N, C-alpha and C positions, 0 to 999 in steps of 0.2 A: 422176213426171217423164217427159216424152217421151223416147223412145229416142235421138232425134237430139241431145238436150241432155246425154247421159250423160257425166259427167266423173268417174266413180267408179273402182272397182278395175280395174286393167288386167292384173294378174298377181300372182304371189307373188315378192317380192324375195329372201327367204331363209327358212329354217326353223332354229330353234335347239333344240338338245337340251342337257341338262346332264349333267355327270359330277361325282363327288365331288372336292372341293378337293385339289389336288396329284397328280391321276392323269393329267395330260396325256400323259406318255410312253406309258402303256398305251393311251390313247385314240388317239394318233398311230399306234401299231402297228396298231390295228384299222382305223381309218378311212383311213389313208394306205397302209400296207404291205399290209394284207389286202384292203380294198375298192378301193384304187387311186385315191382322191380326191387332189387336189392342194392343199397348204396355200397360202393366199394371205395377204399381209400384213394384219394388223389395223391400223386407224387408231391412230396414236400415242396419242391421247387415251383409247383403250380398252385398251391393252396391260397396264396395271396391274391389270386385273380378272381376269387369268388366262384360260385357255381359248385357243382358236385358231379361225381361219376356214378353210373348205374350199371348193374349187370342184370340181364334178363335171360340167362341160359346161354344161348348162342348169339346174343346181341349185347354189345357194349354201347351204352348211350351216355354221352357227355352233355351235361346241362351247363352251358356257359352264361355269362351275364354281359349285357351291353345296354346302352341307353335305349329307352322305350322307342319303338317305331311300330308302324301299322303292319303287323304280320299277316293280316288279311289280304295284303297286296301281292302275295307270292303263292305259288303252287308247291313250294318246297314242303316236304312232309316226311314223317317217319311212318312206315307201314309195319304194323305188328301182325305177324302170322299167328292165327288162333285156331284151335281145334274145333270150336263150335261158335260160329259167327252169331247165331241167334242168342246165345247166352250173353255175348258181349254187347250186342245191339240193345238188349233189354237192360243190362247193367248200366250202360252209358246213358240211355234214355231215362231210367229211373233216377239217376244222379242229376238230371236236369241239363245235361249237355245236349244241345241241338244236334240232331243227326242230319248228315248230308249224304244223299245217295249219288255217287259218282256215275260216270259212264260205265255200263256193264262190261265185264271182261268174260268171254266164254269160258266156262268151266270153273269160275271163281265167284264166290260171294264176297261182297265187301261193302263197307260204308265208311264214311269219314265223320269226324267230329273235330272240335278244337279243344286244346288245353286251356286253362284259365288265362293264358296270355295271348291267345289267338294263333298259336302254332297248329297247323293242320296235322291230325293224327288219323291214319287209316288203319282199319282192322280188316284183315283179309284171310279167307280160308277156302277150303275146297267147297265146290258147289254141292248143295244138298239135293239139287234137282237131277 
């Protein structure tokens, strides 16, 4: 297809992660109180499914529910772009979340942690070096 006729993907509308059924209060504590995302209303038609939706500026994150399973068995993750990686590394460590140093990417500083449910969370920013 010629580039001038492109009518395809224009961006990412949202990312969805899942938590175990009934653990929304703990998820709100992590994603809203700790990370600072803002809860936004879910459409009425979807409210009976559990979970909640979040806004983080240019990021929409949907937190859905499903039966518990071992989330540590997947590399799926959300990567939050941050202005100062050192601030977030300290904040996450001080909160008691184990830090995971992934494979380096040239020009980027990053680390990973997990949310209280085992979902991988990456924090990534420009390299300070």
